[in-house]
N, CA, C and O atoms as CSV, one atom per row, in Angstrom:
chain,resi,resn,atom,element,x,y,z
A,1,MET,N,N,-6.994,-18.022,-3.021
A,1,MET,CA,C,-7.093,-16.849,-2.582
A,1,MET,C,C,-6.872,-16.030,-2.850
A,1,MET,O,O,-5.668,-16.255,-2.723
A,2,SER,N,N,-6.900,-14.785,-3.274
A,2,SER,CA,C,-6.632,-13.887,-3.917
A,2,SER,C,C,-5.533,-12.938,-2.030
A,2,SER,O,O,-5.580,-12.948,-0.800
A,3,LYS,N,N,-4.466,-12.097,-3.630
A,3,LYS,CA,C,-3.623,-12.119,-2.593
A,3,LYS,C,C,-4.247,-10.536,-1.991
A,3,LYS,O,O,-5.279,-10.105,-2.506
A,4,SER,N,N,-3.299,-9.444,-0.488
A,4,SER,CA,C,-3.449,-7.910,-0.509
A,4,SER,C,C,-2.611,-8.417,-1.293
A,4,SER,O,O,-1.971,-9.388,-1.699
A,5,VAL,N,N,-3.102,-6.483,-1.371
A,5,VAL,CA,C,-2.037,-4.987,-2.156
A,5,VAL,C,C,-1.469,-3.792,-1.263
A,5,VAL,O,O,-2.061,-2.722,-1.121
A,6,PHE,N,N,-0.152,-4.140,-0.635
A,6,PHE,CA,C,0.110,-2.919,0.070
A,6,PHE,C,C,0.723,-1.455,-1.177
A,6,PHE,O,O,1.745,-1.484,-1.864
A,7,TYR,N,N,0.215,-0.901,-1.138
A,7,TYR,CA,C,0.426,0.577,-1.823
A,7,TYR,C,C,1.328,1.001,-0.629
A,7,TYR,O,O,1.249,0.781,0.579
A,8,HIS,N,N,2.421,1.845,-1.577
A,8,HIS,CA,C,3.587,2.853,-0.193
A,8,HIS,C,C,4.151,3.740,-1.781
A,8,HIS,O,O,4.293,3.566,-2.991
A,9,ALA,N,N,4.326,4.846,-0.588
A,9,ALA,CA,C,5.528,5.442,-1.407
A,9,ALA,C,C,6.028,5.889,-1.797
A,9,ALA,O,O,5.866,6.748,-2.664
A,10,GLY,N,N,7.608,5.151,-0.901
A,10,GLY,CA,C,8.697,4.830,-0.831
A,10,GLY,C,C,9.810,5.187,0.239
A,10,GLY,O,O,10.884,4.633,0.475
A,11,CYS,N,N,9.103,6.474,0.901
A,11,CYS,CA,C,9.445,6.966,2.446
A,11,CYS,C,C,10.347,5.894,3.087
A,11,CYS,O,O,10.601,4.762,2.677
A,12,PRO,N,N,10.769,6.530,4.195
A,12,PRO,CA,C,11.306,5.477,5.061
A,12,PRO,C,C,10.376,4.921,6.188
A,12,PRO,O,O,10.946,3.987,6.752
A,13,VAL,N,N,9.255,5.150,6.659
A,13,VAL,CA,C,8.310,4.739,6.846
A,13,VAL,C,C,7.377,3.688,6.350
A,13,VAL,O,O,6.816,2.727,6.878
A,14,CYS,N,N,7.410,4.328,4.858
A,14,CYS,CA,C,6.385,2.757,3.702
A,14,CYS,C,C,7.583,1.999,3.623
A,14,CYS,O,O,7.361,0.794,3.508
A,15,ILE,N,N,8.763,2.314,3.647
A,15,ILE,CA,C,9.621,0.298,3.536
A,15,ILE,C,C,9.222,0.331,5.107
A,15,ILE,O,O,8.065,-0.058,5.266
A,16,SER,N,N,10.018,0.771,6.557
A,16,SER,CA,C,9.467,-0.380,7.107
A,16,SER,C,C,8.528,-1.350,7.026
A,16,SER,O,O,8.910,-2.506,6.845
A,17,ALA,N,N,7.173,-1.067,7.141
A,17,ALA,CA,C,5.566,-1.246,6.987
A,17,ALA,C,C,5.839,-2.174,5.962
A,17,ALA,O,O,5.414,-3.328,6.009
A,18,GLU,N,N,6.646,-1.655,4.877
A,18,GLU,CA,C,6.013,-2.590,3.635
A,18,GLU,C,C,7.057,-4.326,4.401
A,18,GLU,O,O,6.432,-5.385,4.454
A,19,HIS,N,N,9.407,-4.240,5.148
A,19,HIS,CA,C,9.323,-5.326,5.347
A,19,HIS,C,C,8.617,-5.892,6.494
A,19,HIS,O,O,9.025,-7.047,6.613
A,20,ASP,N,N,7.771,-5.632,7.375
A,20,ASP,CA,C,6.798,-5.778,8.418
A,20,ASP,C,C,5.799,-6.643,8.216
A,20,ASP,O,O,5.679,-7.683,8.863
A,21,ILE,N,N,4.585,-6.062,6.803
A,21,ILE,CA,C,3.782,-7.019,5.725
A,21,ILE,C,C,4.181,-7.521,5.092
A,21,ILE,O,O,3.519,-8.079,4.218
A,22,ILE,N,N,6.179,-7.656,5.211
A,22,ILE,CA,C,6.315,-8.717,3.981
A,22,ILE,C,C,6.350,-10.346,4.695
A,22,ILE,O,O,5.974,-11.496,4.464
A,23,GLU,N,N,7.097,-9.512,5.732
A,23,GLU,CA,C,7.288,-10.688,7.661
A,23,GLU,C,C,5.917,-11.473,8.303
A,23,GLU,O,O,5.892,-12.482,9.007
A,24,LEU,N,N,5.148,-10.906,7.961
A,24,LEU,CA,C,3.873,-11.791,9.117
A,24,LEU,C,C,2.891,-11.752,7.436
A,24,LEU,O,O,1.786,-11.978,7.928
A,25,ILE,N,N,2.710,-11.670,6.459
A,25,ILE,CA,C,1.555,-12.082,5.366
A,25,ILE,C,C,2.929,-12.937,4.538
A,25,ILE,O,O,2.790,-13.972,3.887
A,26,GLY,N,N,4.020,-12.328,4.725
A,26,GLY,CA,C,4.388,-12.773,3.640
A,26,GLY,C,C,4.864,-12.709,1.592
A,26,GLY,O,O,4.285,-12.600,0.511
A,27,LYS,N,N,5.589,-12.789,1.879
A,27,LYS,CA,C,5.757,-12.236,0.493
A,27,LYS,C,C,4.960,-13.196,-1.351
A,27,LYS,O,O,5.191,-12.719,-2.462
A,28,ASP,N,N,4.449,-13.969,-1.223
A,28,ASP,CA,C,3.665,-14.944,-1.861
A,28,ASP,C,C,2.020,-14.247,-2.254
A,28,ASP,O,O,1.154,-14.353,-3.122
A,29,ASN,N,N,2.400,-13.178,-0.442
A,29,ASN,CA,C,0.770,-13.674,-0.662
A,29,ASN,C,C,0.121,-11.720,-0.992
A,29,ASN,O,O,-1.010,-11.515,-1.432
A,30,VAL,N,N,0.623,-11.132,-0.825
A,30,VAL,CA,C,1.042,-9.975,-0.863
A,30,VAL,C,C,1.219,-8.702,-2.874
A,30,VAL,O,O,1.835,-9.350,-3.720
A,31,ASP,N,N,0.954,-7.874,-3.173
A,31,ASP,CA,C,0.851,-7.481,-4.150
A,31,ASP,C,C,1.943,-5.476,-3.360
A,31,ASP,O,O,1.779,-4.369,-2.847
A,32,ILE,N,N,2.795,-6.331,-3.831
A,32,ILE,CA,C,3.540,-4.003,-3.896
A,32,ILE,C,C,3.564,-3.737,-4.656
A,32,ILE,O,O,3.914,-4.181,-5.749
A,33,VAL,N,N,2.814,-2.093,-3.935
A,33,VAL,CA,C,3.430,-0.842,-5.013
A,33,VAL,C,C,3.728,-0.210,-5.157
A,33,VAL,O,O,2.922,0.710,-5.293
A,34,HIS,N,N,5.100,0.104,-5.302
A,34,HIS,CA,C,5.467,1.375,-4.259
A,34,HIS,C,C,5.098,2.253,-6.079
A,34,HIS,O,O,5.213,1.740,-7.192
A,35,PHE,N,N,4.721,3.458,-5.764
A,35,PHE,CA,C,4.372,4.432,-5.726
A,35,PHE,C,C,5.450,5.861,-7.296
A,35,PHE,O,O,5.575,6.455,-8.367
A,36,GLY,N,N,5.785,5.494,-6.100
A,36,GLY,CA,C,6.888,5.691,-6.917
A,36,GLY,C,C,7.634,5.411,-8.352
A,36,GLY,O,O,8.378,6.047,-9.100
A,37,GLU,N,N,7.068,4.192,-8.330
A,37,GLU,CA,C,8.342,2.872,-9.242
A,37,GLU,C,C,6.783,2.630,-10.507
A,37,GLU,O,O,6.665,2.460,-11.720
A,38,ASP,N,N,6.011,2.727,-9.528
A,38,ASP,CA,C,4.415,2.588,-11.049
A,38,ASP,C,C,3.600,3.294,-10.597
A,38,ASP,O,O,2.815,2.867,-9.750
A,39,ASN,N,N,3.553,4.951,-11.172
A,39,ASN,CA,C,2.287,5.106,-10.460
A,39,ASN,C,C,0.823,4.992,-11.622
A,39,ASN,O,O,0.075,5.934,-11.884
A,40,SER,N,N,0.754,4.120,-11.963
A,40,SER,CA,C,-0.416,3.955,-12.640
A,40,SER,C,C,-1.505,2.801,-12.676
A,40,SER,O,O,-2.259,2.191,-13.435
A,41,ARG,N,N,-0.926,2.946,-10.823
A,41,ARG,CA,C,-2.545,1.524,-9.955
A,41,ARG,C,C,-2.500,3.200,-8.941
A,41,ARG,O,O,-2.589,2.946,-7.739
A,42,ILE,N,N,-2.416,4.315,-9.152
A,42,ILE,CA,C,-2.262,5.560,-8.041
A,42,ILE,C,C,-4.141,5.106,-8.246
A,42,ILE,O,O,-4.834,4.277,-7.656
A,43,ASN,N,N,-4.462,6.116,-9.374
A,43,ASN,CA,C,-6.559,5.519,-8.874
A,43,ASN,C,C,-7.266,4.084,-9.407
A,43,ASN,O,O,-8.316,4.267,-10.024
A,44,GLU,N,N,-6.712,2.276,-9.212
A,44,GLU,CA,C,-6.423,2.028,-7.747
A,44,GLU,C,C,-6.230,1.694,-7.004
A,44,GLU,O,O,-5.357,0.856,-7.229
A,45,ALA,N,N,-6.501,1.730,-5.747
A,45,ALA,CA,C,-5.466,2.333,-4.724
A,45,ALA,C,C,-6.433,3.575,-4.658
A,45,ALA,O,O,-7.445,2.905,-4.454
A,46,GLU,N,N,-6.917,4.922,-4.674
A,46,GLU,CA,C,-7.974,5.767,-4.478
A,46,GLU,C,C,-9.311,4.624,-4.681
A,46,GLU,O,O,-9.933,4.659,-3.619
A,47,ASN,N,N,-9.858,3.809,-5.472
A,47,ASN,CA,C,-10.753,2.809,-5.970
A,47,ASN,C,C,-11.029,2.268,-4.409
A,47,ASN,O,O,-11.779,2.591,-3.488
A,48,ALA,N,N,-9.795,1.066,-4.686
A,48,ALA,CA,C,-10.619,1.094,-3.381
A,48,ALA,C,C,-11.053,1.478,-1.801
A,48,ALA,O,O,-11.813,0.957,-0.985
A,49,GLY,N,N,-9.888,3.049,-1.790
A,49,GLY,CA,C,-10.965,2.891,-0.508
A,49,GLY,C,C,-9.383,3.320,-0.093
A,49,GLY,O,O,-9.295,3.880,0.999
A,50,VAL,N,N,-8.423,3.168,-0.664
A,50,VAL,CA,C,-7.184,4.371,0.604
A,50,VAL,C,C,-7.500,5.611,0.334
A,50,VAL,O,O,-7.867,6.021,-0.767
A,51,LYS,N,N,-7.320,6.494,1.705
A,51,LYS,CA,C,-6.163,7.756,1.585
A,51,LYS,C,C,-5.577,8.449,1.838
A,51,LYS,O,O,-5.525,9.671,1.704
A,52,SER,N,N,-4.525,7.048,2.650
A,52,SER,CA,C,-2.626,7.847,2.995
A,52,SER,C,C,-2.133,7.021,2.726
A,52,SER,O,O,-2.885,6.143,2.302
A,53,VAL,N,N,-0.228,6.567,2.755
A,53,VAL,CA,C,-0.544,4.917,2.402
A,53,VAL,C,C,0.700,5.976,3.508
A,53,VAL,O,O,0.949,7.165,3.707
A,54,PRO,N,N,1.354,4.123,4.148
A,54,PRO,CA,C,1.531,3.232,3.507
A,54,PRO,C,C,0.014,2.350,3.796
A,54,PRO,O,O,0.297,2.388,4.993
A,55,ALA,N,N,-0.607,2.002,3.786
A,55,ALA,CA,C,-2.398,0.338,3.456
A,55,ALA,C,C,-2.657,-0.027,2.774
A,55,ALA,O,O,-2.865,0.377,1.630
A,56,LEU,N,N,-2.744,-0.996,3.273
A,56,LEU,CA,C,-2.916,-2.548,2.656
A,56,LEU,C,C,-4.706,-2.758,2.569
A,56,LEU,O,O,-5.551,-2.834,3.462
A,57,VAL,N,N,-4.757,-2.783,1.814
A,57,VAL,CA,C,-5.714,-3.430,0.831
A,57,VAL,C,C,-5.904,-5.471,0.905
A,57,VAL,O,O,-5.338,-6.351,0.256
A,58,THR,N,N,-6.806,-5.520,1.848
A,58,THR,CA,C,-6.870,-7.441,1.781
A,58,THR,C,C,-8.284,-7.516,1.550
A,58,THR,O,O,-9.403,-7.040,1.739
A,59,PRO,N,N,-7.270,-8.757,0.819
A,59,PRO,CA,C,-8.448,-9.430,-0.398
A,59,PRO,C,C,-10.028,-9.971,-0.109
A,59,PRO,O,O,-11.009,-10.617,-0.475
A,60,ASN,N,N,-9.462,-9.237,0.738
A,60,ASN,CA,C,-12.155,-8.946,1.546
A,60,ASN,C,C,-12.126,-7.866,1.231
A,60,ASN,O,O,-12.338,-7.293,2.299
A,61,GLY,N,N,-11.932,-6.601,-0.020
A,61,GLY,CA,C,-11.503,-5.411,0.111
A,61,GLY,C,C,-11.662,-4.060,1.361
A,61,GLY,O,O,-12.274,-2.994,1.304
A,62,ASN,N,N,-10.896,-4.621,2.344
A,62,ASN,CA,C,-10.172,-3.692,3.811
A,62,ASN,C,C,-9.559,-2.898,3.030
A,62,ASN,O,O,-9.214,-3.064,1.860
A,63,VAL,N,N,-9.412,-1.882,3.827
A,63,VAL,CA,C,-7.941,-0.843,3.361
A,63,VAL,C,C,-7.968,-1.215,4.707
A,63,VAL,O,O,-9.048,-1.397,5.270
A,64,LEU,N,N,-6.339,-1.416,5.591
A,64,LEU,CA,C,-6.018,-0.614,6.827
A,64,LEU,C,C,-4.903,0.066,6.562
A,64,LEU,O,O,-4.031,-0.525,5.926
A,65,HIS,N,N,-4.660,1.541,7.012
A,65,HIS,CA,C,-4.180,2.422,7.056
A,65,HIS,C,C,-3.018,1.936,7.908
A,65,HIS,O,O,-2.972,1.431,9.030
A,66,ILE,N,N,-2.106,2.252,7.017
A,66,ILE,CA,C,-0.677,2.616,8.234
A,66,ILE,C,C,-0.282,3.064,8.931
A,66,ILE,O,O,0.726,3.645,8.531
A,67,ASN,N,N,-0.426,3.175,9.740
A,67,ASN,CA,C,1.190,4.591,10.793
A,67,ASN,C,C,0.343,5.474,9.885
A,67,ASN,O,O,-0.805,5.178,9.555
A,68,PHE,N,N,1.008,6.619,9.487
A,68,PHE,CA,C,0.373,8.239,8.381
A,68,PHE,C,C,1.847,8.252,7.197
A,68,PHE,O,O,2.608,9.102,7.658
A,69,GLY,N,N,2.147,7.960,6.582
A,69,GLY,CA,C,3.332,8.665,4.878
A,69,GLY,C,C,2.496,9.491,4.884
A,69,GLY,O,O,2.476,10.585,5.447
A,70,ALA,N,N,1.889,9.078,4.359
A,70,ALA,CA,C,1.396,10.476,2.657
A,70,ALA,C,C,-0.548,10.319,2.666
A,70,ALA,O,O,-1.532,9.596,2.823
A,71,SER,N,N,-0.132,11.341,2.428
A,71,SER,CA,C,-1.907,11.127,1.819
A,71,SER,C,C,-1.363,11.204,-0.102
A,71,SER,O,O,-0.388,11.478,-0.802
A,72,MET,N,N,-3.012,10.679,-0.214
A,72,MET,CA,C,-3.097,9.811,-1.025
A,72,MET,C,C,-3.122,11.551,-2.452
A,72,MET,O,O,-3.362,11.574,-3.659
A,73,GLU,N,N,-2.679,12.909,-1.262
A,73,GLU,CA,C,-3.001,14.261,-2.273
A,73,GLU,C,C,-1.686,14.356,-2.941
A,73,GLU,O,O,-1.437,14.471,-4.141
A,74,ALA,N,N,-0.608,14.258,-1.550
A,74,ALA,CA,C,1.187,13.731,-2.149
A,74,ALA,C,C,1.611,13.369,-2.692
A,74,ALA,O,O,2.499,13.599,-3.513
A,75,VAL,N,N,0.645,12.125,-2.114
A,75,VAL,CA,C,1.622,10.909,-3.279
A,75,VAL,C,C,0.879,11.345,-5.265
A,75,VAL,O,O,1.100,10.803,-6.348
A,76,LYS,N,N,0.255,12.192,-4.975
A,76,LYS,CA,C,-0.363,12.066,-6.646
A,76,LYS,C,C,0.458,13.905,-6.944
A,76,LYS,O,O,0.533,14.157,-8.147
A,77,GLY,N,N,0.826,14.676,-6.315
A,77,GLY,CA,C,1.450,15.716,-6.233
A,77,GLY,C,C,1.020,17.141,-7.312
A,77,GLY,O,O,1.654,18.193,-7.227
């Protein structure tokens, strides 16, 4: 089974969601991508269908937008 990918921008909403995701599905089952630390993966997220962060992309390719922290346009600055 491949991992889910959780994309976020580091805001309080995103950090809270990150902790909940890890608690729900386990740290070994999710790849955490913090755009403030690694913005090289922004295109990857957009290509997967991420429109805002925080967002979780499941192994099946479904994008689950969790709350609304920031649009991808705001993340790109």
